[in-house]
Phi, psi and omega in degrees: 000136181296136180278155178303328180294319176297324181293311178301318175301314177298318180293328180288325182292319181293328183271323186206001179294159190297328184266007181281151179268120186262130175278136178301139180295145175300144184292139179288131181290141178309133185263134176290129180292344184276299185262359179060028177090357181290320180104348182224151179220163179271130175302153180267138173277169185307316176289354178104003181269148179292138179263100189283355176286339189234159169221153177224160177295142176290162178299330178293328174292318182293323175301311179296325173295323180294315181301314178301317178294321177295320176297321177293318176298322181292323175291320181296328185293334177072017186282324180058232180293346174289000178293346180279342185275100182239171177298326183295330182268009175270139168289134184300327182250018178073193181258353182287149174273348181285117185306318187291318177294328174300310176307311178302318184292322178296325174294316182296321177305309183300319178295318181298316180300318179292316179298329179291338183275323185210078188291103180230137184064204184244150174239114182256121179247115186250143171165160180292169178301131180094359181285339175109019178301308182298324181289326181292320182291317181295319191295321177300314186294312177299323180291327174296316183300319180294338174277357183078022180256138183285142174215140182245117184244125181208139177278137190306309177298325176292322177298317178297323174295320179296318178297319180293326183290337183290343178290341186286142177298338181271359185296143176278345185226141179285158174300315185295324178293324177285319173298325173291324182291322183285315185294324182247022177299141180305323176218116175256139173239110179252118190262142171059041172294136181105347173269356180282156173312147186254043174291156180296331177293318180297311181299321179299315184292317181299316179304313184296320176291309185294321184290324176297315179291329177294316177294325186273351182059040185275132181310131183211139170243131180234131177247143177204147170257015175260140182288146182305321177288346179261359176287154166313136186299327178296319179286321181294323185292334180275315185299332186248021176296106182303335177288350181229326190251146173249112184259117178247112173269119185281336183225153178299149190299322189287325177293320180291325172301306181301312181298321183301314185273315189226010179045213183275347179091350186262012185303320186272353178243018186301330180273357177282115190219171176291332182293327181253021171274118183266094176270357182267358189338099187293343180285351189259156173294159187301316183299323178290321171301315182298322178302317179292319179299320181288318175304316175301321182288318178296323179295314185287337177285314179303323189284339173298322183205081189291122175226136181071209184242146175230116183253121181251119176235156183159173185300151172308128175084011180274351175117009179298310180296322177297318182291318181302312187291324174299320174296312181295323182293324179296315181294317181294327175294339177268001175086012180270144178289135175226142170229119181248131178209139165290130193302315175305315178302319178297324178288332179288321172305318173302314177303308190295333184292342178285346188286151181295334184274353185297134173273002176233135183282147176302319185289330180288315184297305183303315183290325177294312178301323179290329185244000174307143192288336175224116175251133172244117174256114183260131176065050172297136186102345181271349181285161176295147189259051177278158177302325180298312184295315181297325177299313179297315187292322183292325180297317177293307185288322175297322177296315185290327176298314184286331181266355180057041175284144189294131185214132175248127182234138168243141185207153167280346185249149181277160182304325178301314182285337180294314176067181174070190186288333176292308181301319181300326181285325177288334181276354180293103188283355170282341181247322191258144164250122182254129177238121177258112181273121184258073179210151181276179184296149182295323192257006176070007183261002178224120181290144173296136177274350180244142177280144181308146172247166179287343176203155174304138177267113177234134175245121183268154173306123178088003175243119182275141178292150181283000000 
């Protein structure tokens, strides 16, 4: 057994002998100059003397308490990475190049700012994906948090997933607790209503939440890309109640309908760009390579500022559709509206719009195609030659011809071979630039319908061919 002397001797060596290894003392925490780290102070009486009969938390403690409170509010808000979306980071007129949509966005922004200062009633933000609804909603939430006010932000499909998860025995929160938190949140922001699954259970849960907040007149912000007339009637009557709700449509109805049903039509061609268009094809004769290079140059220039009509003709597979999609994708990336359709598919959409089950009305779709700022009609001439099809196409093209709206057309046929009233408008060199691509198909599975020329045939507006 170790003797007491040995223990003391060992302790002395460890504590202070010259050969002992000394551990550095822990760094001192910064000390509050007011309370010297105690955390409490005596309040001052009116003459400025301390009241030694009482103590109150020091200001350093109040700052820590405020930080903890703001941290809890941030966690409660469920914003996560959306904390970066504020009013300061918004473009005042949104991203749309359409002046009317810019005006709509500006109005919605003013309503959102006012709501963030005094949240009363409901604010409903409608618009297609990318219109800025979520940014506006998150900006309201972040503004309220900066004021120290609690806000709960949740995406509708995620909310339903969380409610389903509470049925699990391993859930950290009960179903009743989560439902109560959402139903009675001081300010609820429900994002993307209408994108959730339309099961009876999902519809019922959302109705329970919305109906409770409607009856209780609790401040609520809802974003949706669903038209109000397409909403479930029970939800629509509450969302559009003028005594409670302010509905802001960020985009014109026709554009919203088209985006909702068919978007811009370039989804499957989103990878087609000028960067991956091979206009140097080493397997072709020099004359055909020049034809592709000239078509590429003309299309890149047109995409910068589309004016008038650009008609691309050539053999199937020569690259017309790639170039047309590249122009569309470039304009989309810059925030400009584009509508791209293969002509036979477009006519099928028109026919389907007559059906009672169609989510888009014929008039809304037809009006949008006629008036969109950039229309791309792919493979004109491949459609059926019925009187109805010819009439619809003529109505569209005649309107765009008279209003001089930017239009891109691809076809296997030259305007001369197209003939008729449509062909005559395509041949008007005061409006149209016609580019005939004299190159065979890329994959060799389609023979060129035109014989190669020594140089690309390009006809500029106002210049007659020789």
